[in-house]
C-alpha positions as CSV (number, residue, x, y, z in Angstrom):
1,M,3.1,-5.4,-27.9
2,S,1.1,-2.1,-28.5
3,R,0.9,0.5,-25.9
4,L,-2.8,-0.3,-25.3
5,E,-2.1,-3.9,-24.4
6,D,0.8,-2.8,-22.1
7,V,-1.5,-0.7,-19.9
8,K,-5.0,-2.3,-20.4
9,D,-5.1,-3.5,-16.8
10,L,-4.7,0.0,-15.7
11,A,-6.1,2.4,-18.3
12,T,-8.4,3.0,-21.2
13,Y,-7.5,5.5,-24.0
14,V,-9.5,8.8,-24.2
15,H,-9.2,11.4,-27.1
16,G,-8.4,15.0,-26.1
17,L,-7.1,18.3,-27.2
18,R,-3.6,19.2,-26.0
19,L,-2.1,22.7,-25.8
20,D,1.6,23.1,-25.0
21,W,2.6,26.5,-23.6
22,D,6.2,26.3,-24.8
23,G,5.0,25.3,-28.4
24,A,3.5,27.3,-31.2
25,G,0.3,27.9,-29.2
26,S,-1.9,25.6,-31.3
27,W,-4.0,22.7,-30.2
28,K,-3.4,19.1,-31.3
29,K,-5.3,16.0,-30.9
30,V,-4.1,13.4,-28.5
31,L,-4.9,9.9,-27.4
32,D,-4.1,9.4,-23.8
33,P,-4.1,6.5,-21.3
34,V,-6.6,7.4,-18.6
35,A,-6.6,5.4,-15.3
36,L,-9.6,3.1,-14.8
37,E,-11.5,3.0,-11.5
38,T,-14.6,1.1,-10.4
39,P,-16.3,0.2,-7.1
40,V,-15.2,-3.2,-5.9
41,N,-17.4,-4.8,-3.3
42,I,-15.9,-7.4,-0.8
43,Y,-18.4,-10.0,0.8
44,V,-17.4,-12.1,3.7
45,N,-19.7,-15.3,4.4
46,G,-22.4,-13.6,2.5
47,E,-22.3,-10.2,4.2
48,H,-21.1,-7.0,2.5
49,F,-17.9,-5.8,4.3
50,V,-16.6,-3.0,2.2
51,T,-16.7,-1.2,-1.1
52,L,-13.4,0.1,-2.5
53,F,-12.8,2.4,-5.4
54,A,-10.0,0.6,-7.2
55,T,-8.5,-0.3,-10.6
56,P,-10.1,-3.5,-11.6
57,S,-7.2,-5.7,-11.9
58,N,-5.6,-8.3,-9.5
59,L,-8.8,-8.5,-7.6
60,V,-8.1,-12.1,-6.1
61,E,-4.9,-10.7,-4.6
62,L,-6.8,-7.5,-3.5
63,G,-9.3,-9.7,-1.7
64,Y,-6.8,-11.7,0.2
65,G,-4.6,-8.6,0.9
66,H,-7.5,-6.5,2.2
67,L,-8.7,-9.2,4.6
68,L,-5.2,-9.7,5.9
69,S,-4.3,-6.2,6.2
70,E,-7.5,-5.2,7.9
71,G,-7.2,-7.9,10.4
72,V,-10.2,-9.9,9.2
73,I,-8.0,-13.1,8.8
74,E,-4.4,-13.9,9.9
75,A,-3.4,-16.3,7.1
76,V,-4.7,-17.2,3.6
77,D,-5.5,-20.7,4.7
78,E,-8.5,-19.2,6.8
79,V,-10.2,-18.5,3.6
80,G,-12.1,-21.6,2.3
81,E,-12.9,-20.0,-1.0
82,L,-12.5,-16.7,-2.8
83,V,-14.0,-15.9,-6.1
84,V,-14.5,-12.9,-8.3
85,E,-17.6,-12.2,-10.0
86,G,-17.4,-9.0,-12.1
87,T,-16.1,-6.5,-9.6
88,D,-17.5,-8.5,-6.6
89,V,-15.1,-10.2,-4.4
90,I,-16.7,-13.1,-2.5
91,A,-14.9,-14.8,0.4
92,E,-15.9,-17.6,2.7
93,V,-13.8,-17.4,5.9
94,N,-13.5,-20.2,8.2
95,R,-13.1,-18.4,11.6
96,A,-15.5,-18.7,14.5
97,D,-14.9,-15.0,15.3
98,V,-15.1,-13.6,11.9
99,R,-18.3,-11.7,12.6
100,E,-16.7,-10.2,15.7
101,R,-13.7,-9.0,13.7
102,L,-15.9,-7.6,10.9
103,T,-17.7,-5.5,13.5
104,R,-14.5,-4.4,15.2
105,R,-12.9,-3.3,11.9
106,R,-15.9,-1.2,11.0
107,K,-15.6,0.6,14.3
108,E,-11.9,1.0,13.9
109,K,-12.4,2.3,10.4
110,I,-14.4,5.2,11.8
111,I,-11.7,5.9,14.3
112,T,-8.8,6.1,11.8
113,S,-10.9,8.4,9.5
114,S,-12.2,10.6,12.3
115,C,-11.8,14.3,12.6
116,G,-11.5,16.4,15.8
117,S,-8.6,17.5,18.1
118,V,-5.2,15.9,18.0
119,E,-5.8,14.7,21.6
120,D,-9.0,12.9,20.7
121,Y,-7.4,11.5,17.7
122,V,-4.4,10.0,19.6
123,N,-6.7,8.6,22.2
124,A,-8.8,6.9,19.5
125,L,-5.7,5.4,17.9
126,N,-4.7,4.2,21.5
127,S,-7.9,2.4,21.9
128,I,-7.1,0.2,19.0
129,S,-5.4,-3.0,19.9
130,G,-2.5,-2.9,17.3
131,P,0.0,-5.5,16.6
132,W,3.8,-5.2,17.4
133,V,6.3,-6.0,14.6
134,A,9.4,-7.7,16.3
135,S,11.4,-8.2,13.2
136,E,15.2,-7.7,13.7
137,K,15.7,-7.3,9.9
138,R,18.1,-4.4,9.0
139,V,18.8,-2.8,5.8
140,D,21.3,-0.2,4.4
141,A,20.1,3.4,4.0
142,E,21.6,3.3,0.4
143,R,19.3,0.5,-0.5
144,L,16.3,2.5,0.6
145,G,17.4,5.5,-1.4
146,R,17.6,3.4,-4.5
147,M,13.9,2.6,-4.2
148,V,12.8,5.7,-5.9
149,G,14.5,4.6,-9.0
150,L,13.3,1.1,-8.7
151,S,9.6,2.4,-8.5
152,A,10.1,4.4,-11.7
153,K,11.6,1.1,-13.3
154,V,8.8,-1.3,-12.3
155,S,5.9,1.2,-12.8
156,K,3.9,1.1,-16.0
157,G,1.8,4.0,-14.7
158,F,5.0,6.2,-14.5
159,R,6.3,5.3,-17.8
160,N,3.0,6.0,-19.5
161,S,1.9,9.0,-17.4
162,I,-1.1,7.2,-16.0
163,A,-2.6,8.6,-12.8
164,V,-2.0,5.7,-10.5
165,H,-0.1,4.9,-7.2
166,T,2.6,2.2,-7.1
167,A,3.6,0.0,-4.3
168,F,6.0,-2.8,-4.2
169,L,7.6,-5.3,-1.7
170,Y,11.4,-5.7,-1.7
171,S,13.2,-8.5,-0.3
172,V,16.1,-7.6,1.9
173,E,17.6,-11.2,1.6
174,R,17.3,-11.3,-2.3
175,D,18.0,-7.5,-2.8
176,D,15.2,-7.6,-5.3
177,V,11.7,-6.2,-5.9
178,R,9.4,-9.2,-5.5
179,Y,5.7,-8.0,-5.8
180,V,4.4,-4.9,-7.6
181,A,0.8,-3.3,-7.8
182,E,-0.5,-0.2,-9.2
183,D,-3.9,1.3,-8.6
184,V,-5.8,4.6,-8.4
185,S,-6.0,4.1,-4.6
186,R,-2.7,4.1,-2.6
187,H,-4.5,1.9,0.1
188,V,-5.4,-0.7,-2.5
189,T,-1.8,-1.0,-4.0
190,V,-0.7,-2.0,-0.5
191,D,-3.7,-4.5,-0.1
192,K,-2.7,-6.0,-3.5
193,V,1.1,-6.6,-2.9
194,I,0.3,-8.0,0.5
195,G,-2.2,-10.5,-1.2
196,M,0.4,-11.3,-3.9
197,A,3.0,-11.9,-1.1
198,A,0.6,-13.9,1.1
199,L,-0.5,-16.2,-1.8
200,D,3.1,-16.9,-2.6
201,R,3.8,-17.8,1.1
202,A,6.4,-15.0,1.4
203,D,8.1,-14.1,4.8
204,F,6.8,-10.7,5.5
205,S,9.6,-10.1,8.0
206,D,12.0,-10.0,5.2
207,L,10.1,-7.4,3.1
208,V,10.2,-3.7,2.9
209,L,7.1,-1.9,1.7
210,F,7.6,1.0,-0.7
211,T,4.6,3.2,-1.7
212,T,4.2,6.4,-3.7
213,G,1.4,7.4,-1.4
214,R,1.6,9.4,1.9
215,Q,1.7,7.3,5.1
216,A,-1.4,7.7,7.2
217,S,-2.3,5.5,10.2
218,D,-4.4,3.1,8.1
219,M,-1.5,2.5,5.7
220,V,0.9,1.8,8.5
221,F,-1.6,-0.5,10.3
222,K,-1.7,-2.6,7.0
223,A,2.0,-3.3,7.2
224,A,2.0,-3.9,10.9
225,R,-0.8,-6.6,10.8
226,V,1.2,-8.8,8.4
227,G,4.5,-8.1,10.0
228,I,6.4,-5.8,7.5
229,P,9.1,-4.1,9.6
230,I,9.9,-1.2,7.2
231,T,7.8,1.2,5.2
232,V,9.2,3.6,2.7
233,S,7.3,6.4,1.1
234,L,8.2,8.9,-1.6
235,R,6.0,11.5,0.2
236,G,5.9,13.0,3.6
237,P,3.9,11.0,6.3
238,L,0.9,12.2,8.3
239,Y,1.2,12.5,12.1
240,S,-1.2,9.5,12.5
241,G,1.2,7.5,10.4
242,V,4.2,8.4,12.5
243,Y,2.3,7.7,15.7
244,T,1.0,4.4,14.6
245,A,4.4,3.4,13.4
246,F,5.9,4.1,16.7
247,K,3.1,2.2,18.5
248,T,3.4,-0.8,16.3
249,G,7.2,-1.3,16.0
250,V,7.2,-0.3,12.3
251,T,10.2,1.6,10.8
252,L,8.8,4.5,9.0
253,V,10.9,6.1,6.2
254,A,9.6,9.0,4.2
255,I,10.5,11.9,1.9
256,T,12.7,9.4,0.1
257,R,14.1,11.4,-2.9
258,G,17.3,12.1,-4.7
259,K,18.9,14.1,-1.9
260,G,18.1,11.7,0.9
261,L,15.4,10.4,3.2
262,T,14.0,10.7,6.7
263,V,13.5,8.0,9.2
264,Y,10.7,8.8,11.7
265,T,10.5,5.7,13.9
266,H,12.5,2.9,15.0
267,P,15.8,3.8,13.2
268,E,17.7,0.9,14.7
269,R,16.7,-1.1,11.6
270,I,18.6,1.2,9.2
271,V,22.2,0.8,8.7
272,F,24.3,4.0,7.9
273,R,27.5,2.9,6.2
274,K,29.0,6.3,6.4
275,Q,28.7,6.5,10.1
276,V,26.4,9.4,10.0
277,Q,25.2,10.5,13.5
278,P,21.8,12.0,13.8
279,T,21.7,15.6,15.0
280,P,19.8,16.1,18.2
């Protein structure tokens, strides 16, 4: 399989001129994979819901995952039909309260994207009726630490230097990566893996979400709405993400790198085999 075939769902190839500072100082022609992005429109019952800028792959999974993670539906069976036409995702949702849910999500989207004082922002987050993740699933800290290596292993974008985010869902029970998505948008990677797992009838309470993107409130809400108990990020969190994880019962782990990791909320789900005691 050629390199182009391997990444054609993520990128196209573009010619460029490359200058390496540690070389002879001369230019050379290169042909590099460049990440694809396009506006993807999601329609619900004939009404435009949202436009996402995303990598145009796995759009069925994106459609289901976005509707679930944004609280428009609670189960894939509530969708009577979902079709993709070009980059339009068209869903028919069989819920009597679907219009009310769409309106509420549009209002909450403004809140979680708002600017202003910290006090105003916290009050706005408190006004959202969030879910509570009650899973008692526990996982070894060492397993979480290994996820950085797993992300490099499963990511075509990483192997080919393509500017995309990676997210995957890891099964604690199976000790294995179950669903992987890559996209120019960190939010869309999460939508896609949630859609993959939901269509596969996976048990979300058994899954850990890993993402290369930072954890803001909307990212944490996505996990909480489907019942994912633990989220792990390569990068540092935002305060809104930490606060939302605390309020929704999600264990938020971040800055997961070679030297360690940081648990910001609900550490009771993390098992420390070496009996390490947190310093006050």
